[in-house]
N, C-alpha and C positions, 0 to 999 in steps of 0.2 A: 504494500500500500504506500502510495506517495502522498505528500502534502502539497496542497495547491492553495493559492490565493486568487480569488475571482472577483474582479471589479466590474460592475455593470453600471452603465448610464442608461436609464430607462426614459421612455417618453414622459415628459412632465405632466401630461394630461392624466397619467395613471397614478399620480401621487395620492389621490384620495382613495384609489382602489388597490393600494399596495398589498393589503392583506390577501386579496384574491390572487394576485400575481404570485405572492410568496408561497401560498399553499399549493398552487399548481406547479411552481418551480421546485418545491421540496419533493413533490411526487416524482417529477422528472429525474431529480438527483437520486432519489432512492431506487428508481427503476434501473438507472445506469450503474448503481453500486457505490454511490458517493454518500458519505456521512458528513453532515454539517456540524462543524465544531464551534463555529461562532458566526453570528450574523450581525452586521452593523448597518442599520438603516439611517444613512446620513441625511437624506431628505433632498429638497430642491436646492440647486445651486446654479449660479450663473456659469455658462460655458465660456471658454476663452474665445471660441469662434462658433458661428452658427453651423449646426449639423442638421441636415434634412429640414431646414427652415425652423429649427428650434433654437432659442437663445438660452434656455434653461434646461436642466436635466435632473432626474431623480437618481441620486447616487446610492449604490448598495455594495457592500464588501462582504464576501463570504470567505471563511476559512474552512477548507474542505479536506477530506481524506478519502482517497479512492484509487482505483486501478488506472494504469497508464492508458489502457485501451478505452476506458470510459472518458478520458480527457478529450480524445479526438472526437468521439461521438457527441460529447457535450458542446464542444466548440462548433460543430456542424449544426446542432439544434439552435444554438444562440445566433448563428449567422442568419437563419431563416425565421427567427422570432421577430414579429413586427413591433413588439413592445420594447425591444432592446435597440437602443441607438448605437451604442458602442460597448464592447466587452474586451477585457484583457485577463487572460488566465496565465498565471505564473506558477512554475513548480518551485517550491521553497524547501529548504532543509528542515526547518522547524516552524510550526505554526505560531503566530504571534497572537496571544490571547489578551494583549493590551489594546487600549483604544488607539485607533489610527489618528494621524494628524488631521485628516479631514473631519473626523468626529469631534476632536478637541476644538478645532476652529469653529465649527458650527455651533457647539455649545457656548463658546465664548461670545460669538456674535449674537446669540439669543439672550445671553445674560446682560450684556452692555450694548444697547442700541447705539449706533453712531450718532454723535452729537455734531450738529452742523453749527459752525461758528459763523455768526452773521455780524458784520460790522455795520453800525448805523450809518446812514448816509450823512454827509456833511451838509450843514446849512449854508445857504448862499450868503456870501459876504464874509464868511469865516474862512480865513486863509491861514495856512500853516506858516510859522515864521521862517523866513528865508535865511540861509546862511550868509554871513558877511562875506563880501567879495574881497579877494586878495588884492592888495594895492601893488603888489610886485616887490615891495620892500621887505627884506628879511630882517626882522629886528632881533632875532635870537643869535645871530652870528656876529662875531667881532673880527675885525681885521687885525692882523698882526703885522708889525713893521719890521 
């Protein structure tokens, strides 16, 4: 049995129906012979570039254990699944049972919403003090004879 990490970017329209997708996908994994060790449902995130006219995607990371033959079959099924925008399956030496960086970032983003700093507009007639112009004379230097 090999260890795999599977990252999926799902159609963002399925975010509200993720439980249905997850139950169907778990059945597919079990049929192929994979065992899910860990599932991270990251949620919707902005994509770096548009994929199939989607600007956002629903991210999911699976930590799996299964046979090498099943990995090829799983990648084929993912290729033809319309709910999956992108997928990446990596063989890893050991499964990481810690939270991923994406999960940590999404938690922090939910905790502290971004604060937008707004500077008030300046009133007309109020000008900032202008710096004094240099007269060209250097008063700090002394000439030596």
